[in-house]
VMD Tcl script that draws the C-alpha trace (Angstrom):
set ca {
  {160.96 -57.58 176.85}
  {164.11 -57.79 174.46}
  {165.44 -59.74 177.30}
  {162.42 -62.41 177.49}
  {163.05 -63.00 173.89}
  {166.80 -63.24 173.94}
  {166.26 -65.70 176.36}
  {163.53 -67.89 174.68}
  {165.96 -67.69 171.50}
  {168.69 -68.40 173.33}
  {166.74 -71.21 174.74}
  {165.75 -72.60 171.65}
  {169.79 -72.75 170.90}
  {170.01 -74.41 173.15}
  {167.39 -77.41 172.63}
  {168.45 -77.81 169.04}
  {164.83 -76.73 167.77}
  {164.70 -77.49 164.19}
  {164.57 -74.46 161.91}
  {161.85 -74.16 159.62}
  {161.94 -73.26 155.68}
  {162.44 -70.06 154.79}
  {164.49 -68.98 157.90}
  {168.08 -68.39 157.10}
  {170.56 -70.26 159.62}
  {174.33 -69.41 160.07}
  {177.10 -72.50 160.80}
  {180.50 -72.49 159.76}
  {180.57 -68.70 158.32}
  {177.88 -69.42 155.76}
  {174.34 -68.46 155.79}
  {172.21 -71.08 154.44}
  {168.06 -70.23 153.40}
  {165.92 -72.37 151.87}
  {163.19 -71.64 149.48}
  {160.12 -73.75 148.72}
  {160.61 -77.58 148.27}
  {159.06 -79.31 145.63}
  {158.23 -82.69 144.64}
  {158.93 -84.22 141.21}
  {159.14 -87.90 139.57}
  {161.88 -86.66 137.10}
  {164.70 -84.57 137.02}
  {166.71 -82.48 134.63}
  {166.54 -81.24 130.53}
  {164.09 -82.19 128.70}
  {166.23 -84.87 126.62}
  {168.51 -86.23 129.41}
  {165.98 -86.48 132.36}
  {166.42 -88.57 135.36}
  {164.08 -90.75 137.06}
  {163.52 -91.14 140.54}
  {163.49 -94.23 142.03}
  {160.56 -92.81 144.49}
  {160.39 -89.36 144.32}
  {162.64 -86.28 144.11}
  {162.16 -83.94 146.73}
  {163.94 -80.49 145.21}
  {165.37 -77.97 147.29}
  {166.17 -74.74 146.63}
  {168.91 -72.73 148.71}
  {170.90 -69.87 148.61}
  {174.31 -70.08 150.65}
  {176.05 -66.68 151.39}
  {179.48 -66.50 152.62}
  {179.46 -64.73 155.88}
  {182.92 -65.04 157.20}
  {186.50 -64.31 156.63}
  {187.93 -66.92 154.27}
  {186.79 -68.83 151.16}
  {184.52 -71.65 151.16}
  {183.94 -74.56 149.23}
  {180.67 -76.23 149.08}
  {179.90 -79.91 148.20}
  {176.61 -82.08 147.99}
  {178.36 -84.65 150.83}
  {177.41 -81.27 153.52}
  {174.06 -82.13 153.05}
  {171.39 -84.83 154.36}
  {168.20 -85.17 154.80}
  {166.94 -87.30 157.71}
  {163.59 -88.72 158.38}
  {163.45 -90.09 162.06}
  {166.85 -92.16 162.07}
  {167.15 -92.67 158.36}
  {169.65 -90.59 156.45}
  {169.25 -90.39 152.36}
  {172.10 -88.25 150.56}
  {171.78 -85.68 147.79}
  {170.78 -87.60 144.53}
  {173.61 -88.09 141.59}
  {171.44 -85.78 139.37}
  {172.25 -82.84 141.61}
  {175.50 -83.39 140.75}
  {175.09 -83.17 137.21}
  {172.91 -80.15 137.69}
  {174.24 -76.13 136.78}
  {172.73 -75.55 139.62}
  {173.72 -77.71 142.27}
  {176.52 -77.67 144.47}
  {179.62 -79.81 143.45}
  {182.70 -78.19 145.08}
  {181.45 -74.84 144.58}
  {183.95 -72.16 145.40}
  {181.96 -69.21 147.45}
  {184.34 -66.08 148.47}
  {183.05 -63.83 151.52}
  {180.68 -61.66 150.90}
  {179.44 -63.50 147.70}
  {176.24 -65.78 147.22}
  {175.21 -68.57 145.33}
  {171.27 -69.76 144.85}
  {171.06 -73.18 143.26}
  {169.52 -76.83 144.45}
  {169.89 -80.05 146.17}
  {167.86 -83.08 144.85}
  {167.30 -85.99 146.79}
  {165.58 -89.06 145.89}
  {162.90 -90.50 148.47}
  {160.49 -92.80 148.98}
  {157.22 -91.78 146.52}
  {153.99 -89.62 148.36}
  {156.08 -88.67 151.39}
  {155.56 -85.15 152.05}
  {158.53 -83.00 152.64}
  {157.17 -81.94 156.07}
  {158.47 -85.17 157.14}
  {161.94 -84.12 156.29}
  {164.95 -82.50 158.06}
  {167.92 -81.01 156.24}
  {171.35 -81.41 158.05}
  {173.80 -79.03 157.01}
  {177.34 -79.50 157.90}
  {179.14 -76.27 158.38}
  {181.88 -75.42 155.73}
  {183.52 -78.51 156.19}
  {183.22 -79.38 160.12}
  {181.57 -81.61 162.04}
  {179.55 -78.83 163.25}
  {176.01 -79.13 161.97}
  {172.73 -77.78 162.45}
  {168.40 -78.64 161.16}
  {166.09 -77.32 159.01}
  {162.63 -78.62 158.98}
  {161.10 -78.72 155.73}
  {157.50 -77.69 155.16}
}
mol new
graphics top color blue
foreach p $ca { graphics top sphere $p radius 0.5 }
foreach p [lrange $ca 0 end-1] q [lrange $ca 1 end] { graphics top cylinder $p $q radius 0.2 }
display resetview
């Protein structure tokens, strides 16, 4: 039975099936875990809120360095995709104290933060995939939001 399961898991990797939110993925010595994605029309502290052009998808994320070398995390390590359309993290992610702007992460440590994407209004998060580039490499994996 384990052999069949291992074959199935290997097939899933081979076919690049997207992972789902809540699952952990490891790439480039870093493990990424996504929490519950929320939608918002504004983001930020009460007196400094930014308004989305569409709406914000707020993606909570925990990153753990499981490698042997320090890593630098940046908002440019992540993109959202819907079909063949790509979205960069919104500038409010960088200004947030919970963002990932040039965050240093030593081996064996973790950081929990958020990614914020400004996307067209009234689109279900499940229509998007988070593309994660592992630790400054061109390797990437996909996590299907829900």
